[in-house]
matplotlib code that plots the C-alpha trace (Angstrom):
import matplotlib.pyplot as plt

x = [48.0, 45.0, 47.2, 49.9, 47.9, 46.7, 50.1, 51.1, 47.9, 48.7, 52.4, 51.2, 48.9, 49.8, 53.3, 55.9, 56.4, 52.5, 52.4, 55.7, 53.7, 50.4, 52.4, 54.4, 51.2, 49.4, 52.0, 51.6, 47.9, 48.8, 50.8, 48.2, 45.5, 47.2, 48.9, 44.8, 43.9, 46.2, 46.1, 42.4]
y = [-49.9, -50.5, -49.7, -51.4, -54.5, -53.5, -53.8, -56.9, -58.6, -56.9, -58.2, -62.1, -62.0, -59.5, -58.9, -56.9, -54.8, -54.2, -53.4, -50.8, -49.0, -48.9, -47.5, -44.9, -43.7, -43.6, -41.3, -39.0, -38.7, -38.0, -35.0, -33.4, -33.7, -32.1, -29.3, -28.9, -28.6, -26.0, -24.1, -23.0]
z = [102.1, 99.6, 96.8, 97.9, 97.9, 94.2, 93.3, 94.6, 93.2, 90.0, 89.8, 91.1, 87.8, 85.2, 83.0, 85.4, 82.5, 81.8, 85.6, 85.7, 82.8, 85.2, 88.0, 86.1, 84.4, 87.7, 89.1, 85.9, 86.3, 90.5, 89.4, 86.7, 89.1, 91.6, 89.4, 87.9, 91.7, 92.2, 89.6, 90.4]

ax = plt.figure().add_subplot(projection="3d")
ax.plot(x, y, z, "-o")
ax.set_aspect("equal")
plt.show()
């Protein structure tokens, strides 16, 4: 729920393109962290 609120606030104050890039980048980081944790 907190992540959703942060995205809504970001859409209010930042350009939409920047928010979209940050959202995609966070998804990539989540996949990488999960892959590294599963690898060990």
